[in-house]
C-alpha positions, 0 to 999 in steps of 0.5 A: 269763763271763771263763772263757768268753771265755778259752776263746774266745781260746784256741781262736782263737789255736790255730786261727790258729796251726794255719793255717799255710802248707803245700805238699801233695805229692800226686804223685811220679814213680815207677820200679821198680828201683834206680839211684844216679843216680836221687837226682840233680837233673839225672836226667831222670825225664820218662818215669816214671810218676806215682803218688799219694803217699797210696796204696801202689804195689800200688794203682796198678798194681804189685800184689804188687811187692816190691823197690826203687822210687824216687819223685821229687817236683819242688817249688818252695818259695816264700820266703813259707813262711818269711816268714809263719812265726813262727820262720822257723827250720826247714822240715819235710818230711813224707813220711807212712809208707813201706813198708818202708825208705827213704832220702830225698835233697834236691837230691842229698844224703841227709837221712834214712833209716828202716829198713835195706836187705838190703845194709845191715850187719845186713840188712833192717829194716822201719819200715812203720808209722813216719811219716817227718818230716825237718827242715832249717834254713832257712839250709841251702844244700840248699834252693832258695827260690823255685826247684825242688827235687827230693825223691828217695825210695828205697824197699825193700819186703820184702813186702806193700804197698809205698811211700809211703802213709797221708796226703798228704806235705807241706812246712811250717815248724816253728812255735810250734803244734808245741809247743802241745796243746789237749785237751778233756775231757767237757763237763758241765751246770753250774748255771743251765744253763751248759755246762762244757767243761774243756780243757787247754792244754799247752806242750811247749817248757817 
């Protein structure tokens, strides 16, 4: 009985920690081509097309387009996101996967890059299968709490599908749950019709 109670406590704690506040980013304004001004917060993108961020651009009217494209995401980040977090230390911007190479700007400043563009030293390199995740300290002056932020993503597609895909991008806080892994093993019947469910709770922060 004591073991089962401990199991329930662990599951409840894990579920509670997993239920942290999250801002989904299901849409972005989009334009093909390349212009450095597209990274700037003051740029007027009101006439750009709106695309889903969970599907490649080929599936949204740009079939077989290879080359450069820009996404611009307008998002207000509430301070409640930070205040409800246990650590209150680092913000995560997750952009799912991007086919093939990208640069990511927050409010006009480059915060990350994966892969390489044809004009880069060494030439083009694809990172189409790599998840994009970028972290910023909550005290970073780039972040505009309780105000609009512009995430601008420059993408180069060298062939096949292009753009952001494989999941909906989101923003949340890095928190205690990111270091905890709960894994279950095959259950089995024990004595007196008891169900035995082995599990492992791992702390990756040690």
